[in-house]
C-alpha positions as CSV (number, residue, x, y, z in Angstrom):
1,M,0.1,0.3,-0.2
2,Q,1.2,3.5,-0.8
3,M,2.8,5.8,2.2
4,L,1.7,9.2,2.7
5,T,4.3,12.4,2.1
6,Q,4.1,15.3,4.1
7,S,3.3,17.1,0.5
8,A,0.8,14.5,-0.6
9,L,-0.7,14.7,3.0
10,Q,-1.0,19.0,2.5
11,G,-2.1,18.7,-1.0
12,I,-5.0,15.9,0.2
13,L,-6.4,18.2,2.9
14,T,-6.2,21.3,0.8
15,N,-8.2,19.6,-1.9
16,V,-10.9,18.2,1.0
17,L,-11.2,21.4,2.3
18,D,-11.4,23.0,-1.2
19,Y,-14.7,21.2,-1.0
20,A,-15.8,21.1,2.0
21,M,-15.5,24.8,2.8
22,P,-17.6,27.2,3.8
23,A,-19.9,24.3,5.4
24,F,-16.9,23.1,6.7
25,A,-15.7,26.3,9.0
26,Q,-18.5,25.7,11.4
27,V,-17.9,22.2,12.4
28,E,-15.6,21.5,15.3
29,Y,-12.6,18.9,13.8
30,R,-9.4,17.5,14.5
31,L,-6.6,15.8,12.3
32,V,-5.6,12.9,14.6
33,G,-3.8,9.2,13.4
34,T,-0.6,9.3,12.1
35,G,-1.4,11.9,9.5
36,A,-1.3,14.1,12.4
37,A,2.6,13.3,13.0
38,L,3.3,13.6,9.8
39,L,1.8,17.4,9.1
40,H,3.4,18.1,12.5
41,G,6.9,17.1,10.8
42,V,7.4,13.8,11.8
43,E,8.4,10.9,9.4
44,L,6.6,7.8,10.2
45,P,4.3,5.3,8.2
46,A,0.9,7.1,7.1
47,R,-1.5,5.4,5.0
48,D,-4.7,7.1,5.0
49,V,-5.8,10.8,6.8
50,D,-8.5,10.7,9.7
51,L,-10.3,13.6,10.8
52,L,-12.0,13.4,13.9
53,V,-15.5,15.6,14.4
54,K,-17.0,16.4,17.1
55,E,-20.9,15.7,16.5
56,R,-22.4,13.6,13.5
57,A,-24.0,16.4,12.0
58,G,-20.1,17.2,11.4
59,V,-19.7,14.0,9.3
60,D,-23.0,14.3,7.5
61,L,-21.6,17.9,5.9
62,F,-18.0,16.0,5.1
63,A,-19.9,13.6,3.5
64,S,-22.3,16.0,1.6
65,A,-19.2,18.0,0.5
66,L,-17.1,15.1,-0.8
67,S,-19.8,13.2,-2.0
68,S,-20.5,14.7,-5.9
69,H,-16.1,14.4,-6.2
70,F,-14.8,11.6,-4.9
71,T,-15.3,8.3,-4.6
72,C,-17.0,7.5,-1.5
73,L,-15.6,4.6,0.2
74,T,-18.1,3.9,3.0
75,P,-21.3,6.7,3.3
76,P,-22.0,7.7,6.6
77,T,-22.6,5.1,9.4
78,H,-23.0,4.7,12.5
79,L,-20.6,1.9,14.0
80,V,-22.3,0.4,16.8
81,E,-19.6,-1.6,17.9
82,A,-16.6,1.0,17.5
83,R,-18.7,3.6,19.1
84,Q,-18.0,6.1,15.8
85,Y,-20.1,7.4,13.4
86,Y,-18.1,7.5,10.2
87,A,-17.5,8.2,6.5
88,A,-14.8,7.9,4.4
89,Y,-14.0,9.2,0.6
90,E,-11.1,8.4,-1.8
91,V,-8.7,11.7,-2.2
92,N,-5.9,11.7,-4.1
93,G,-5.4,7.8,-4.0
94,F,-6.1,7.7,-0.3
95,E,-8.6,7.0,2.3
96,V,-9.9,10.2,4.0
97,G,-12.2,9.7,7.0
98,A,-14.3,11.4,9.4
99,S,-15.5,10.0,12.5
100,T,-16.9,10.9,15.9
101,V,-15.8,8.7,19.0
102,E,-19.0,8.4,21.0
103,V,-16.7,7.4,24.4
104,E,-16.8,9.2,27.4
105,A,-13.6,10.1,29.3
106,D,-12.5,12.6,31.9
107,S,-8.7,12.5,31.4
108,D,-7.4,15.0,28.7
109,G,-4.4,12.8,27.5
110,I,-6.5,10.4,25.2
111,E,-6.4,11.4,21.3
112,T,-9.8,10.6,20.0
113,F,-12.1,10.9,22.8
114,G,-12.8,13.2,25.9
115,P,-11.7,16.6,26.5
116,G,-7.9,16.0,24.9
117,P,-8.2,16.5,21.6
118,W,-10.7,19.4,21.9
119,Q,-8.0,20.9,24.2
120,H,-4.4,19.8,23.0
121,F,-4.0,20.3,19.3
122,V,-2.0,23.1,17.0
123,L,-3.4,25.2,14.1
124,I,-0.6,24.1,11.3
125,P,-0.6,26.0,8.1
126,C,-1.4,24.1,5.0
127,G,-1.7,25.9,1.8
128,K,-4.5,28.4,2.7
129,Y,-6.0,26.5,5.4
130,C,-4.9,26.3,8.9
131,I,-5.3,22.6,10.1
132,P,-6.4,21.9,14.1
133,T,-3.9,18.9,14.9
134,V,-3.9,16.9,17.6
135,A,-1.1,17.6,19.9
136,L,1.5,15.0,19.5
137,E,1.6,14.1,22.7
138,L,-1.7,12.3,22.5
139,R,-0.4,10.5,19.4
140,L,2.3,9.4,20.9
141,T,0.0,7.6,24.1
142,T,-2.3,6.0,21.3
143,E,1.3,4.2,19.5
144,L,2.4,3.2,22.9
145,H,-1.2,1.2,23.5
146,R,-1.2,0.0,20.0
147,N,2.8,-1.3,20.7
148,R,3.7,-0.1,17.1
149,P,7.6,1.5,17.6
150,D,7.8,1.7,14.2
151,R,5.1,5.2,15.1
152,Y,6.1,6.0,18.5
153,I,10.0,6.0,18.4
154,P,9.8,8.6,15.5
155,L,7.4,10.5,17.7
156,I,9.9,10.1,21.0
157,R,12.6,11.1,18.2
158,H,11.0,14.5,17.4
159,M,9.9,15.3,20.9
160,Q,13.1,14.9,22.5
161,T,14.3,17.3,19.7
162,H,11.7,19.9,19.8
163,G,9.9,19.5,23.3
164,C,6.7,18.4,24.8
165,D,4.3,18.7,27.5
166,L,5.8,16.0,29.9
167,A,2.8,15.8,32.2
168,L,0.5,15.6,29.4
169,V,2.4,12.6,28.4
170,R,1.9,11.2,31.4
171,R,-1.3,11.8,32.2
172,G,-2.2,10.1,28.8
173,M,-0.2,7.1,29.3
174,E,-1.9,6.4,32.8
175,A,-5.6,7.2,31.2
176,G,-4.4,4.3,28.6
177,G,-3.4,2.0,31.7
178,L,-0.4,1.5,30.1
179,P,1.9,-0.8,32.0
180,Q,4.2,1.3,34.6
181,A,7.5,0.0,33.8
182,L,6.5,1.2,29.9
183,Q,5.6,4.3,31.7
184,K,8.6,5.0,33.5
185,D,11.2,4.0,30.5
186,I,8.7,6.8,28.4
187,L,9.4,9.7,30.8
188,S,13.1,8.7,31.4
189,Q,13.3,8.7,27.7
190,L,11.8,12.1,28.2
191,K,12.6,13.8,31.3
192,E,15.4,15.8,29.7
193,V,12.9,17.8,27.4
194,S,11.6,20.9,28.3
195,A,8.4,21.8,28.1
196,R,6.9,23.4,25.2
């Protein structure tokens, strides 16, 4: 399967927003997943683009805006077991999905649900747009939980160079129930990093 580059990702996001705006301007969304890391400048394997949307109406708007221009892979669908409302389209040869994640959580250290993605994000320039992109600390927690070293090692290296919010990493690992030994190891690797 073809891998995304940062320039390909920027092209996809610009293409999507060119069709989704202005309707999507009123939608609360975040770029999440490996695409978020890639847009931050972290070089890691990325194969698709994931947009987290706060409400189902945002997924419907996304689908409506893209349906006349791109191949539909999944129409707006309630995925009961995953607790998501999801739609996906093929854009420039890659899958682009928009989804709610309908899970309650108090922790701000989780990437796709609870207050975390809505509080901890960065606006990253992308062509004529600024993309609200989830904080790398939250992305790191997801990759640690999934035990994907090909993703979390580049994230750690990036943070070692560019800084991170160590307390947020800690909260995310605790919320994810990661083993204490792993938490200690990750915090040790990042302890010399000054907060952003």
